[in-house]
CHARMM internal coordinates of N, CA and C (Angstrom, degrees):
IC EDIT
DIST 1 N 1 CA 1.4471
DIST 1 CA 1 C 1.5252
ANGL 1 N 1 CA 1 C 109.17
DIST 1 C 2 N 1.3158
ANGL 1 CA 1 C 2 N 116.06
DIHE 1 N 1 CA 1 C 2 N 139.31
DIST 2 N 2 CA 1.4545
ANGL 1 C 2 N 2 CA 122.11
DIHE 1 CA 1 C 2 N 2 CA -179.64
DIST 2 CA 2 C 1.5303
ANGL 2 N 2 CA 2 C 109.93
DIHE 1 C 2 N 2 CA 2 C -81.07
DIST 2 C 3 N 1.3225
ANGL 2 CA 2 C 3 N 115.51
DIHE 2 N 2 CA 2 C 3 N 135.07
DIST 3 N 3 CA 1.4631
ANGL 2 C 3 N 3 CA 120.57
DIHE 2 CA 2 C 3 N 3 CA 177.19
DIST 3 CA 3 C 1.5208
ANGL 3 N 3 CA 3 C 107.64
DIHE 2 C 3 N 3 CA 3 C -87.02
DIST 3 C 4 N 1.3414
ANGL 3 CA 3 C 4 N 116.50
DIHE 3 N 3 CA 3 C 4 N 109.84
DIST 4 N 4 CA 1.4621
ANGL 3 C 4 N 4 CA 121.56
DIHE 3 CA 3 C 4 N 4 CA -177.11
DIST 4 CA 4 C 1.5223
ANGL 4 N 4 CA 4 C 111.11
DIHE 3 C 4 N 4 CA 4 C -71.76
DIST 4 C 5 N 1.3337
ANGL 4 CA 4 C 5 N 115.44
DIHE 4 N 4 CA 4 C 5 N 149.42
DIST 5 N 5 CA 1.4617
ANGL 4 C 5 N 5 CA 121.39
DIHE 4 CA 4 C 5 N 5 CA -178.32
DIST 5 CA 5 C 1.5204
ANGL 5 N 5 CA 5 C 112.06
DIHE 4 C 5 N 5 CA 5 C -71.69
DIST 5 C 6 N 1.3219
ANGL 5 CA 5 C 6 N 117.59
DIHE 5 N 5 CA 5 C 6 N -28.73
DIST 6 N 6 CA 1.4531
ANGL 5 C 6 N 6 CA 120.67
DIHE 5 CA 5 C 6 N 6 CA -178.58
DIST 6 CA 6 C 1.5233
ANGL 6 N 6 CA 6 C 110.34
DIHE 5 C 6 N 6 CA 6 C -106.84
DIST 6 C 7 N 1.3217
ANGL 6 CA 6 C 7 N 115.27
DIHE 6 N 6 CA 6 C 7 N 159.99
DIST 7 N 7 CA 1.4591
ANGL 6 C 7 N 7 CA 120.07
DIHE 6 CA 6 C 7 N 7 CA 174.75
DIST 7 CA 7 C 1.5290
ANGL 7 N 7 CA 7 C 109.54
DIHE 6 C 7 N 7 CA 7 C -68.17
DIST 7 C 8 N 1.3140
ANGL 7 CA 7 C 8 N 116.10
DIHE 7 N 7 CA 7 C 8 N 148.56
DIST 8 N 8 CA 1.4556
ANGL 7 C 8 N 8 CA 121.11
DIHE 7 CA 7 C 8 N 8 CA 174.66
DIST 8 CA 8 C 1.5353
ANGL 8 N 8 CA 8 C 108.36
DIHE 7 C 8 N 8 CA 8 C -76.95
DIST 8 C 9 N 1.3301
ANGL 8 CA 8 C 9 N 117.97
DIHE 8 N 8 CA 8 C 9 N 163.25
DIST 9 N 9 CA 1.4676
ANGL 8 C 9 N 9 CA 119.79
DIHE 8 CA 8 C 9 N 9 CA 176.37
DIST 9 CA 9 C 1.5339
ANGL 9 N 9 CA 9 C 112.67
DIHE 8 C 9 N 9 CA 9 C -56.60
DIST 9 C 10 N 1.3087
ANGL 9 CA 9 C 10 N 117.86
DIHE 9 N 9 CA 9 C 10 N -36.02
DIST 10 N 10 CA 1.4623
ANGL 9 C 10 N 10 CA 121.29
DIHE 9 CA 9 C 10 N 10 CA 178.44
DIST 10 CA 10 C 1.5251
ANGL 10 N 10 CA 10 C 111.55
DIHE 9 C 10 N 10 CA 10 C -66.62
DIST 10 C 11 N 1.3309
ANGL 10 CA 10 C 11 N 116.53
DIHE 10 N 10 CA 10 C 11 N -39.96
DIST 11 N 11 CA 1.4683
ANGL 10 C 11 N 11 CA 120.77
DIHE 10 CA 10 C 11 N 11 CA 177.86
DIST 11 CA 11 C 1.5275
ANGL 11 N 11 CA 11 C 110.77
DIHE 10 C 11 N 11 CA 11 C -66.25
DIST 11 C 12 N 1.3388
ANGL 11 CA 11 C 12 N 116.82
DIHE 11 N 11 CA 11 C 12 N -41.88
DIST 12 N 12 CA 1.4699
ANGL 11 C 12 N 12 CA 120.83
DIHE 11 CA 11 C 12 N 12 CA 178.02
DIST 12 CA 12 C 1.5227
ANGL 12 N 12 CA 12 C 110.96
DIHE 11 C 12 N 12 CA 12 C -63.18
DIST 12 C 13 N 1.3211
ANGL 12 CA 12 C 13 N 117.30
DIHE 12 N 12 CA 12 C 13 N -36.54
DIST 13 N 13 CA 1.4611
ANGL 12 C 13 N 13 CA 120.87
DIHE 12 CA 12 C 13 N 13 CA 178.10
DIST 13 CA 13 C 1.5267
ANGL 13 N 13 CA 13 C 110.43
DIHE 12 C 13 N 13 CA 13 C -64.44
DIST 13 C 14 N 1.3357
ANGL 13 CA 13 C 14 N 116.88
DIHE 13 N 13 CA 13 C 14 N -42.27
DIST 14 N 14 CA 1.4662
ANGL 13 C 14 N 14 CA 120.79
DIHE 13 CA 13 C 14 N 14 CA 179.29
DIST 14 CA 14 C 1.5262
ANGL 14 N 14 CA 14 C 111.12
DIHE 13 C 14 N 14 CA 14 C -64.60
DIST 14 C 15 N 1.3179
ANGL 14 CA 14 C 15 N 117.29
DIHE 14 N 14 CA 14 C 15 N -41.97
DIST 15 N 15 CA 1.4734
ANGL 14 C 15 N 15 CA 121.50
DIHE 14 CA 14 C 15 N 15 CA 177.83
DIST 15 CA 15 C 1.5198
ANGL 15 N 15 CA 15 C 109.50
DIHE 14 C 15 N 15 CA 15 C -62.79
DIST 15 C 16 N 1.3382
ANGL 15 CA 15 C 16 N 117.16
DIHE 15 N 15 CA 15 C 16 N -44.98
DIST 16 N 16 CA 1.4667
ANGL 15 C 16 N 16 CA 121.98
DIHE 15 CA 15 C 16 N 16 CA -179.49
DIST 16 CA 16 C 1.5224
ANGL 16 N 16 CA 16 C 111.24
DIHE 15 C 16 N 16 CA 16 C -60.66
DIST 16 C 17 N 1.3236
ANGL 16 CA 16 C 17 N 117.23
DIHE 16 N 16 CA 16 C 17 N -42.80
DIST 17 N 17 CA 1.4642
ANGL 16 C 17 N 17 CA 120.56
DIHE 16 CA 16 C 17 N 17 CA 179.90
DIST 17 CA 17 C 1.5279
ANGL 17 N 17 CA 17 C 111.33
DIHE 16 C 17 N 17 CA 17 C -62.97
DIST 17 C 18 N 1.3306
ANGL 17 CA 17 C 18 N 116.89
DIHE 17 N 17 CA 17 C 18 N -40.80
DIST 18 N 18 CA 1.4648
ANGL 17 C 18 N 18 CA 120.45
DIHE 17 CA 17 C 18 N 18 CA 176.81
DIST 18 CA 18 C 1.5215
ANGL 18 N 18 CA 18 C 110.35
DIHE 17 C 18 N 18 CA 18 C -65.85
DIST 18 C 19 N 1.3168
ANGL 18 CA 18 C 19 N 116.89
DIHE 18 N 18 CA 18 C 19 N -43.06
DIST 19 N 19 CA 1.4585
ANGL 18 C 19 N 19 CA 122.79
DIHE 18 CA 18 C 19 N 19 CA -179.15
DIST 19 CA 19 C 1.5297
ANGL 19 N 19 CA 19 C 111.01
DIHE 18 C 19 N 19 CA 19 C -60.55
DIST 19 C 20 N 1.3301
ANGL 19 CA 19 C 20 N 116.84
DIHE 19 N 19 CA 19 C 20 N -44.39
DIST 20 N 20 CA 1.4642
ANGL 19 C 20 N 20 CA 121.24
DIHE 19 CA 19 C 20 N 20 CA -178.39
DIST 20 CA 20 C 1.5227
ANGL 20 N 20 CA 20 C 113.07
DIHE 19 C 20 N 20 CA 20 C -73.44
DIST 20 C 21 N 1.3379
ANGL 20 CA 20 C 21 N 117.68
DIHE 20 N 20 CA 20 C 21 N -22.69
DIST 21 N 21 CA 1.4686
ANGL 20 C 21 N 21 CA 120.61
DIHE 20 CA 20 C 21 N 21 CA -179.40
DIST 21 CA 21 C 1.5270
ANGL 21 N 21 CA 21 C 111.74
DIHE 20 C 21 N 21 CA 21 C -90.21
DIST 21 C 22 N 1.3228
ANGL 21 CA 21 C 22 N 117.28
DIHE 21 N 21 CA 21 C 22 N 6.84
DIST 22 N 22 CA 1.4659
ANGL 21 C 22 N 22 CA 123.38
DIHE 21 CA 21 C 22 N 22 CA -178.85
DIST 22 CA 22 C 1.5213
ANGL 22 N 22 CA 22 C 113.09
DIHE 21 C 22 N 22 CA 22 C 65.35
DIST 22 C 23 N 1.3244
ANGL 22 CA 22 C 23 N 117.38
DIHE 22 N 22 CA 22 C 23 N 13.50
DIST 23 N 23 CA 1.4668
ANGL 22 C 23 N 23 CA 120.67
DIHE 22 CA 22 C 23 N 23 CA 172.87
DIST 23 CA 23 C 1.5276
ANGL 23 N 23 CA 23 C 106.85
DIHE 22 C 23 N 23 CA 23 C -82.01
DIST 23 C 24 N 1.3318
ANGL 23 CA 23 C 24 N 117.99
DIHE 23 N 23 CA 23 C 24 N 148.21
DIST 24 N 24 CA 1.4686
ANGL 23 C 24 N 24 CA 118.17
DIHE 23 CA 23 C 24 N 24 CA 177.49
DIST 24 CA 24 C 1.5306
ANGL 24 N 24 CA 24 C 109.26
DIHE 23 C 24 N 24 CA 24 C -64.85
DIST 24 C 25 N 1.3296
ANGL 24 CA 24 C 25 N 118.25
DIHE 24 N 24 CA 24 C 25 N 118.07
DIST 25 N 25 CA 1.4586
ANGL 24 C 25 N 25 CA 119.99
DIHE 24 CA 24 C 25 N 25 CA -178.95
DIST 25 CA 25 C 1.5214
ANGL 25 N 25 CA 25 C 111.42
DIHE 24 C 25 N 25 CA 25 C -61.78
DIST 25 C 26 N 1.3284
ANGL 25 CA 25 C 26 N 115.21
DIHE 25 N 25 CA 25 C 26 N 139.74
DIST 26 N 26 CA 1.4541
ANGL 25 C 26 N 26 CA 121.10
DIHE 25 CA 25 C 26 N 26 CA 177.57
DIST 26 CA 26 C 1.5212
ANGL 26 N 26 CA 26 C 109.72
DIHE 25 C 26 N 26 CA 26 C -117.42
DIST 26 C 27 N 1.3125
ANGL 26 CA 26 C 27 N 115.77
DIHE 26 N 26 CA 26 C 27 N 145.25
DIST 27 N 27 CA 1.4577
ANGL 26 C 27 N 27 CA 121.22
DIHE 26 CA 26 C 27 N 27 CA 175.95
DIST 27 CA 27 C 1.5327
ANGL 27 N 27 CA 27 C 107.61
DIHE 26 C 27 N 27 CA 27 C -66.53
DIST 27 C 28 N 1.3380
ANGL 27 CA 27 C 28 N 117.76
DIHE 27 N 27 CA 27 C 28 N 125.49
DIST 28 N 28 CA 1.4594
ANGL 27 C 28 N 28 CA 119.91
DIHE 27 CA 27 C 28 N 28 CA -179.13
DIST 28 CA 28 C 1.5286
ANGL 28 N 28 CA 28 C 113.32
DIHE 27 C 28 N 28 CA 28 C -68.58
DIST 28 C 29 N 1.3156
ANGL 28 CA 28 C 29 N 117.99
DIHE 28 N 28 CA 28 C 29 N -15.50
DIST 29 N 29 CA 1.4670
ANGL 28 C 29 N 29 CA 120.75
DIHE 28 CA 28 C 29 N 29 CA -179.78
DIST 29 CA 29 C 1.5228
ANGL 29 N 29 CA 29 C 112.60
DIHE 28 C 29 N 29 CA 29 C -97.36
DIST 29 C 30 N 1.3352
ANGL 29 CA 29 C 30 N 117.23
DIHE 29 N 29 CA 29 C 30 N -33.09
DIST 30 N 30 CA 1.4679
ANGL 29 C 30 N 30 CA 120.78
DIHE 29 CA 29 C 30 N 30 CA -174.79
DIST 30 CA 30 C 1.5268
ANGL 30 N 30 CA 30 C 113.28
DIHE 29 C 30 N 30 CA 30 C -107.68
DIST 30 C 31 N 1.3282
ANGL 30 CA 30 C 31 N 117.71
DIHE 30 N 30 CA 30 C 31 N -13.01
DIST 31 N 31 CA 1.4675
ANGL 30 C 31 N 31 CA 123.09
DIHE 30 CA 30 C 31 N 31 CA -177.61
DIST 31 CA 31 C 1.5302
ANGL 31 N 31 CA 31 C 112.49
DIHE 30 C 31 N 31 CA 31 C 58.01
DIST 31 C 32 N 1.3210
ANGL 31 CA 31 C 32 N 116.93
DIHE 31 N 31 CA 31 C 32 N 36.63
DIST 32 N 32 CA 1.4636
ANGL 31 C 32 N 32 CA 122.74
DIHE 31 CA 31 C 32 N 32 CA 176.39
DIST 32 CA 32 C 1.5195
ANGL 32 N 32 CA 32 C 109.38
DIHE 31 C 32 N 32 CA 32 C -115.87
DIST 32 C 33 N 1.3354
ANGL 32 CA 32 C 33 N 117.20
DIHE 32 N 32 CA 32 C 33 N 149.87
DIST 33 N 33 CA 1.4601
ANGL 32 C 33 N 33 CA 120.63
DIHE 32 CA 32 C 33 N 33 CA 175.26
DIST 33 CA 33 C 1.5164
ANGL 33 N 33 CA 33 C 108.70
DIHE 32 C 33 N 33 CA 33 C -63.69
DIST 33 C 34 N 1.3225
ANGL 33 CA 33 C 34 N 115.53
DIHE 33 N 33 CA 33 C 34 N 135.01
DIST 34 N 34 CA 1.4576
ANGL 33 C 34 N 34 CA 121.22
DIHE 33 CA 33 C 34 N 34 CA -179.83
DIST 34 CA 34 C 1.5262
ANGL 34 N 34 CA 34 C 109.86
DIHE 33 C 34 N 34 CA 34 C -84.41
DIST 34 C 35 N 1.3209
ANGL 34 CA 34 C 35 N 116.26
DIHE 34 N 34 CA 34 C 35 N 144.21
DIST 35 N 35 CA 1.4519
ANGL 34 C 35 N 35 CA 122.43
DIHE 34 CA 34 C 35 N 35 CA 175.36
DIST 35 CA 35 C 1.5181
ANGL 35 N 35 CA 35 C 108.06
DIHE 34 C 35 N 35 CA 35 C -75.22
DIST 35 C 36 N 1.3162
ANGL 35 CA 35 C 36 N 116.63
DIHE 35 N 35 CA 35 C 36 N 135.72
DIST 36 N 36 CA 1.4617
ANGL 35 C 36 N 36 CA 121.63
DIHE 35 CA 35 C 36 N 36 CA -177.69
DIST 36 CA 36 C 1.5191
ANGL 36 N 36 CA 36 C 109.55
DIHE 35 C 36 N 36 CA 36 C -111.93
DIST 36 C 37 N 1.3480
ANGL 36 CA 36 C 37 N 116.18
DIHE 36 N 36 CA 36 C 37 N 123.03
DIST 37 N 37 CA 1.4585
ANGL 36 C 37 N 37 CA 121.45
DIHE 36 CA 36 C 37 N 37 CA 179.22
DIST 37 CA 37 C 1.5227
ANGL 37 N 37 CA 37 C 109.56
DIHE 36 C 37 N 37 CA 37 C -124.37
DIST 37 C 38 N 1.3206
ANGL 37 CA 37 C 38 N 117.73
DIHE 37 N 37 CA 37 C 38 N 126.17
DIST 38 N 38 CA 1.4679
ANGL 37 C 38 N 38 CA 119.82
DIHE 37 CA 37 C 38 N 38 CA 178.17
DIST 38 CA 38 C 1.5271
ANGL 38 N 38 CA 38 C 110.64
DIHE 37 C 38 N 38 CA 38 C -73.53
DIST 38 C 39 N 1.3298
ANGL 38 CA 38 C 39 N 114.63
DIHE 38 N 38 CA 38 C 39 N 144.86
DIST 39 N 39 CA 1.4636
ANGL 38 C 39 N 39 CA 121.18
DIHE 38 CA 38 C 39 N 39 CA 177.10
DIST 39 CA 39 C 1.5222
ANGL 39 N 39 CA 39 C 107.10
DIHE 38 C 39 N 39 CA 39 C -125.80
DIST 39 C 40 N 1.3010
ANGL 39 CA 39 C 40 N 116.64
DIHE 39 N 39 CA 39 C 40 N 124.11
DIST 40 N 40 CA 1.4604
ANGL 39 C 40 N 40 CA 120.95
DIHE 39 CA 39 C 40 N 40 CA 176.03
DIST 40 CA 40 C 1.5129
ANGL 40 N 40 CA 40 C 109.17
DIHE 39 C 40 N 40 CA 40 C -98.49
DIST 40 C 41 N 1.2919
ANGL 40 CA 40 C 41 N 116.06
DIHE 40 N 40 CA 40 C 41 N -171.39
DIST 41 N 41 CA 1.4612
ANGL 40 C 41 N 41 CA 118.84
DIHE 40 CA 40 C 41 N 41 CA 174.52
DIST 41 CA 41 C 1.5037
ANGL 41 N 41 CA 41 C 112.90
DIHE 40 C 41 N 41 CA 41 C 132.87
DIST 41 C 42 N 1.2930
ANGL 41 CA 41 C 42 N 114.86
DIHE 41 N 41 CA 41 C 42 N 171.30
DIST 42 N 42 CA 1.4474
ANGL 41 C 42 N 42 CA 121.74
DIHE 41 CA 41 C 42 N 42 CA 179.07
DIST 42 CA 42 C 1.5155
ANGL 42 N 42 CA 42 C 113.43
DIHE 41 C 42 N 42 CA 42 C 84.49
DIST 42 C 43 N 1.3131
ANGL 42 CA 42 C 43 N 118.12
DIHE 42 N 42 CA 42 C 43 N 6.91
DIST 43 N 43 CA 1.4643
ANGL 42 C 43 N 43 CA 119.88
DIHE 42 CA 42 C 43 N 43 CA -176.52
DIST 43 CA 43 C 1.5256
ANGL 43 N 43 CA 43 C 112.60
DIHE 42 C 43 N 43 CA 43 C -100.93
DIST 43 C 44 N 1.2933
ANGL 43 CA 43 C 44 N 117.91
DIHE 43 N 43 CA 43 C 44 N 22.39
DIST 44 N 44 CA 1.4568
ANGL 43 C 44 N 44 CA 121.39
DIHE 43 CA 43 C 44 N 44 CA -177.38
DIST 44 CA 44 C 1.5277
ANGL 44 N 44 CA 44 C 110.44
DIHE 43 C 44 N 44 CA 44 C -90.46
DIST 44 C 45 N 1.3550
ANGL 44 CA 44 C 45 N 115.73
DIHE 44 N 44 CA 44 C 45 N 59.92
DIST 45 N 45 CA 1.4456
ANGL 44 C 45 N 45 CA 120.21
DIHE 44 CA 44 C 45 N 45 CA 178.49
DIST 45 CA 45 C 1.5151
ANGL 45 N 45 CA 45 C 114.12
DIHE 44 C 45 N 45 CA 45 C 75.79
DIST 45 C 46 N 1.3228
ANGL 45 CA 45 C 46 N 117.72
DIHE 45 N 45 CA 45 C 46 N 13.49
DIST 46 N 46 CA 1.4572
ANGL 45 C 46 N 46 CA 120.75
DIHE 45 CA 45 C 46 N 46 CA -177.51
DIST 46 CA 46 C 1.5177
ANGL 46 N 46 CA 46 C 112.68
DIHE 45 C 46 N 46 CA 46 C -91.07
DIST 46 C 47 N 1.3258
ANGL 46 CA 46 C 47 N 118.31
DIHE 46 N 46 CA 46 C 47 N -9.46
DIST 47 N 47 CA 1.4476
ANGL 46 C 47 N 47 CA 121.02
DIHE 46 CA 46 C 47 N 47 CA 177.60
DIST 47 CA 47 C 1.5211
ANGL 47 N 47 CA 47 C 114.39
DIHE 46 C 47 N 47 CA 47 C 85.39
DIST 47 C 48 N 1.2911
ANGL 47 CA 47 C 48 N 117.95
DIHE 47 N 47 CA 47 C 48 N 6.60
DIST 48 N 48 CA 1.4538
ANGL 47 C 48 N 48 CA 120.23
DIHE 47 CA 47 C 48 N 48 CA 176.47
DIST 48 CA 48 C 1.5265
ANGL 48 N 48 CA 48 C 108.96
DIHE 47 C 48 N 48 CA 48 C -147.88
DIST 48 C 49 N 1.2901
ANGL 48 CA 48 C 49 N 115.75
DIHE 48 N 48 CA 48 C 49 N 160.17
DIST 49 N 49 CA 1.4669
ANGL 48 C 49 N 49 CA 120.72
DIHE 48 CA 48 C 49 N 49 CA 176.09
DIST 49 CA 49 C 1.5171
ANGL 49 N 49 CA 49 C 107.31
DIHE 48 C 49 N 49 CA 49 C -140.83
DIST 49 C 50 N 1.2979
ANGL 49 CA 49 C 50 N 116.29
DIHE 49 N 49 CA 49 C 50 N 115.77
DIST 50 N 50 CA 1.4639
ANGL 49 C 50 N 50 CA 120.70
DIHE 49 CA 49 C 50 N 50 CA 179.63
DIST 50 CA 50 C 1.5165
ANGL 50 N 50 CA 50 C 109.60
DIHE 49 C 50 N 50 CA 50 C -87.13
DIST 50 C 51 N 1.3104
ANGL 50 CA 50 C 51 N 115.83
DIHE 50 N 50 CA 50 C 51 N 141.25
DIST 51 N 51 CA 1.4664
ANGL 50 C 51 N 51 CA 121.37
DIHE 50 CA 50 C 51 N 51 CA 172.91
DIST 51 CA 51 C 1.5163
ANGL 51 N 51 CA 51 C 106.92
DIHE 50 C 51 N 51 CA 51 C -111.35
DIST 51 C 52 N 1.3101
ANGL 51 CA 51 C 52 N 115.20
DIHE 51 N 51 CA 51 C 52 N 117.30
DIST 52 N 52 CA 1.4522
ANGL 51 C 52 N 52 CA 120.32
DIHE 51 CA 51 C 52 N 52 CA -178.71
DIST 52 CA 52 C 1.5154
ANGL 52 N 52 CA 52 C 109.49
DIHE 51 C 52 N 52 CA 52 C -126.96
DIST 52 C 53 N 1.3104
ANGL 52 CA 52 C 53 N 115.52
DIHE 52 N 52 CA 52 C 53 N 154.93
DIST 53 N 53 CA 1.4535
ANGL 52 C 53 N 53 CA 121.74
DIHE 52 CA 52 C 53 N 53 CA 174.57
DIST 53 CA 53 C 1.5238
ANGL 53 N 53 CA 53 C 108.66
DIHE 52 C 53 N 53 CA 53 C -119.45
DIST 53 C 54 N 1.3195
ANGL 53 CA 53 C 54 N 114.49
DIHE 53 N 53 CA 53 C 54 N 136.79
DIST 54 N 54 CA 1.4474
ANGL 53 C 54 N 54 CA 121.85
DIHE 53 CA 53 C 54 N 54 CA 178.42
DIST 54 CA 54 C 1.5179
ANGL 54 N 54 CA 54 C 106.32
DIHE 53 C 54 N 54 CA 54 C -104.59
DIST 54 C 55 N 1.3249
ANGL 54 CA 54 C 55 N 116.87
DIHE 54 N 54 CA 54 C 55 N 117.67
DIST 55 N 55 CA 1.4592
ANGL 54 C 55 N 55 CA 122.82
DIHE 54 CA 54 C 55 N 55 CA -179.54
DIST 55 CA 55 C 1.5225
ANGL 55 N 55 CA 55 C 108.45
DIHE 54 C 55 N 55 CA 55 C -102.64
DIST 55 C 56 N 1.3375
ANGL 55 CA 55 C 56 N 116.40
DIHE 55 N 55 CA 55 C 56 N 124.16
DIST 56 N 56 CA 1.4590
ANGL 55 C 56 N 56 CA 121.78
DIHE 55 CA 55 C 56 N 56 CA -173.95
DIST 56 CA 56 C 1.5232
ANGL 56 N 56 CA 56 C 109.70
DIHE 55 C 56 N 56 CA 56 C -127.50
DIST 56 C 57 N 1.3270
ANGL 56 CA 56 C 57 N 116.67
DIHE 56 N 56 CA 56 C 57 N 132.32
DIST 57 N 57 CA 1.4593
ANGL 56 C 57 N 57 CA 120.67
DIHE 56 CA 56 C 57 N 57 CA 175.64
DIST 57 CA 57 C 1.5279
ANGL 57 N 57 CA 57 C 108.63
DIHE 56 C 57 N 57 CA 57 C -79.29
DIST 57 C 58 N 1.3456
ANGL 57 CA 57 C 58 N 117.81
DIHE 57 N 57 CA 57 C 58 N 127.77
DIST 58 N 58 CA 1.4643
ANGL 57 C 58 N 58 CA 119.50
DIHE 57 CA 57 C 58 N 58 CA -178.50
DIST 58 CA 58 C 1.5355
ANGL 58 N 58 CA 58 C 113.61
DIHE 57 C 58 N 58 CA 58 C -71.60
DIST 58 C 59 N 1.3309
ANGL 58 CA 58 C 59 N 117.43
DIHE 58 N 58 CA 58 C 59 N -14.82
DIST 59 N 59 CA 1.4677
ANGL 58 C 59 N 59 CA 119.59
DIHE 58 CA 58 C 59 N 59 CA -178.25
DIST 59 CA 59 C 1.5332
ANGL 59 N 59 CA 59 C 112.27
DIHE 58 C 59 N 59 CA 59 C -98.23
DIST 59 C 60 N 1.3454
ANGL 59 CA 59 C 60 N 116.86
DIHE 59 N 59 CA 59 C 60 N -57.73
DIST 60 N 60 CA 1.4676
ANGL 59 C 60 N 60 CA 119.47
DIHE 59 CA 59 C 60 N 60 CA -175.38
DIST 60 CA 60 C 1.5278
ANGL 60 N 60 CA 60 C 112.93
DIHE 59 C 60 N 60 CA 60 C -92.09
DIST 60 C 61 N 1.3426
ANGL 60 CA 60 C 61 N 116.95
DIHE 60 N 60 CA 60 C 61 N -10.75
DIST 61 N 61 CA 1.4681
ANGL 60 C 61 N 61 CA 124.44
DIHE 60 CA 60 C 61 N 61 CA 176.80
DIST 61 CA 61 C 1.5222
ANGL 61 N 61 CA 61 C 113.99
DIHE 60 C 61 N 61 CA 61 C 66.66
DIST 61 C 62 N 1.3275
ANGL 61 CA 61 C 62 N 117.72
DIHE 61 N 61 CA 61 C 62 N 14.75
DIST 62 N 62 CA 1.4611
ANGL 61 C 62 N 62 CA 119.31
DIHE 61 CA 61 C 62 N 62 CA 171.69
DIST 62 CA 62 C 1.5244
ANGL 62 N 62 CA 62 C 107.48
DIHE 61 C 62 N 62 CA 62 C -72.61
DIST 62 C 63 N 1.3328
ANGL 62 CA 62 C 63 N 116.41
DIHE 62 N 62 CA 62 C 63 N 156.52
DIST 63 N 63 CA 1.4559
ANGL 62 C 63 N 63 CA 118.21
DIHE 62 CA 62 C 63 N 63 CA -176.87
DIST 63 CA 63 C 1.5208
ANGL 63 N 63 CA 63 C 111.58
DIHE 62 C 63 N 63 CA 63 C -147.63
DIST 63 C 64 N 1.3263
ANGL 63 CA 63 C 64 N 114.04
DIHE 63 N 63 CA 63 C 64 N 165.26
DIST 64 N 64 CA 1.4600
ANGL 63 C 64 N 64 CA 122.31
DIHE 63 CA 63 C 64 N 64 CA 175.52
DIST 64 CA 64 C 1.5230
ANGL 64 N 64 CA 64 C 107.45
DIHE 63 C 64 N 64 CA 64 C -145.70
DIST 64 C 65 N 1.3288
ANGL 64 CA 64 C 65 N 115.96
DIHE 64 N 64 CA 64 C 65 N 146.12
DIST 65 N 65 CA 1.4645
ANGL 64 C 65 N 65 CA 121.62
DIHE 64 CA 64 C 65 N 65 CA 178.82
DIST 65 CA 65 C 1.5265
ANGL 65 N 65 CA 65 C 108.05
DIHE 64 C 65 N 65 CA 65 C -117.76
DIST 65 C 66 N 1.3370
ANGL 65 CA 65 C 66 N 115.95
DIHE 65 N 65 CA 65 C 66 N 132.15
DIST 66 N 66 CA 1.4590
ANGL 65 C 66 N 66 CA 120.74
DIHE 65 CA 65 C 66 N 66 CA -180.00
DIST 66 CA 66 C 1.5125
ANGL 66 N 66 CA 66 C 110.78
DIHE 65 C 66 N 66 CA 66 C -126.71
DIST 66 C 67 N 1.3244
ANGL 66 CA 66 C 67 N 114.95
DIHE 66 N 66 CA 66 C 67 N 139.04
DIST 67 N 67 CA 1.4535
ANGL 66 C 67 N 67 CA 122.03
DIHE 66 CA 66 C 67 N 67 CA 173.49
DIST 67 CA 67 C 1.5237
ANGL 67 N 67 CA 67 C 106.69
DIHE 66 C 67 N 67 CA 67 C -80.29
DIST 67 C 68 N 1.3200
ANGL 67 CA 67 C 68 N 117.41
DIHE 67 N 67 CA 67 C 68 N 120.31
DIST 68 N 68 CA 1.4651
ANGL 67 C 68 N 68 CA 121.98
DIHE 67 CA 67 C 68 N 68 CA -173.22
DIST 68 CA 68 C 1.5187
ANGL 68 N 68 CA 68 C 111.24
DIHE 67 C 68 N 68 CA 68 C -63.80
DIST 68 C 69 N 1.3294
ANGL 68 CA 68 C 69 N 117.74
DIHE 68 N 68 CA 68 C 69 N -47.37
DIST 69 N 69 CA 1.4654
ANGL 68 C 69 N 69 CA 120.87
DIHE 68 CA 68 C 69 N 69 CA -175.46
DIST 69 CA 69 C 1.5302
ANGL 69 N 69 CA 69 C 111.90
DIHE 68 C 69 N 69 CA 69 C -67.22
DIST 69 C 70 N 1.3143
ANGL 69 CA 69 C 70 N 116.74
DIHE 69 N 69 CA 69 C 70 N -42.02
DIST 70 N 70 CA 1.4706
ANGL 69 C 70 N 70 CA 119.78
DIHE 69 CA 69 C 70 N 70 CA -177.14
DIST 70 CA 70 C 1.5131
ANGL 70 N 70 CA 70 C 112.48
DIHE 69 C 70 N 70 CA 70 C -88.53
DIST 70 C 71 N 1.3372
ANGL 70 CA 70 C 71 N 117.93
DIHE 70 N 70 CA 70 C 71 N -21.75
DIST 71 N 71 CA 1.4529
ANGL 70 C 71 N 71 CA 120.30
DIHE 70 CA 70 C 71 N 71 CA -177.62
DIST 71 CA 71 C 1.5153
ANGL 71 N 71 CA 71 C 112.72
DIHE 70 C 71 N 71 CA 71 C 71.00
DIST 71 C 72 N 1.3384
ANGL 71 CA 71 C 72 N 115.68
DIHE 71 N 71 CA 71 C 72 N 28.42
DIST 72 N 72 CA 1.4537
ANGL 71 C 72 N 72 CA 120.36
DIHE 71 CA 71 C 72 N 72 CA -178.45
DIST 72 CA 72 C 1.5069
ANGL 72 N 72 CA 72 C 110.77
DIHE 71 C 72 N 72 CA 72 C -121.46
DIST 72 C 73 N 1.3249
ANGL 72 CA 72 C 73 N 115.48
DIHE 72 N 72 CA 72 C 73 N 164.98
DIST 73 N 73 CA 1.4609
ANGL 72 C 73 N 73 CA 120.20
DIHE 72 CA 72 C 73 N 73 CA 175.28
DIST 73 CA 73 C 1.5159
ANGL 73 N 73 CA 73 C 108.60
DIHE 72 C 73 N 73 CA 73 C -74.56
DIST 73 C 74 N 1.3344
ANGL 73 CA 73 C 74 N 115.18
DIHE 73 N 73 CA 73 C 74 N 143.11
DIST 74 N 74 CA 1.4562
ANGL 73 C 74 N 74 CA 122.99
DIHE 73 CA 73 C 74 N 74 CA 177.12
DIST 74 CA 74 C 1.4451
ANGL 74 N 74 CA 74 C 111.33
DIHE 73 C 74 N 74 CA 74 C 51.93
END
COOR INIT
IC SEED 1 N 1 CA 1 C
IC BUILD
């Protein structure tokens, strides 16, 4: 079986559930705690500012970005 570069939809769902439950998200492939980096932006006169977190696996370097307020990807 080929190891895909991106997380599968099922893996992203598991990460999202951990993220929303305030549990430290773990990489579903490496079983390591993911590094969490805040991402700001959208405040350049657009009338909104999104708060997102970028979750990165320290081993395989796969990542996912979640909008904190909506609890969704990107």
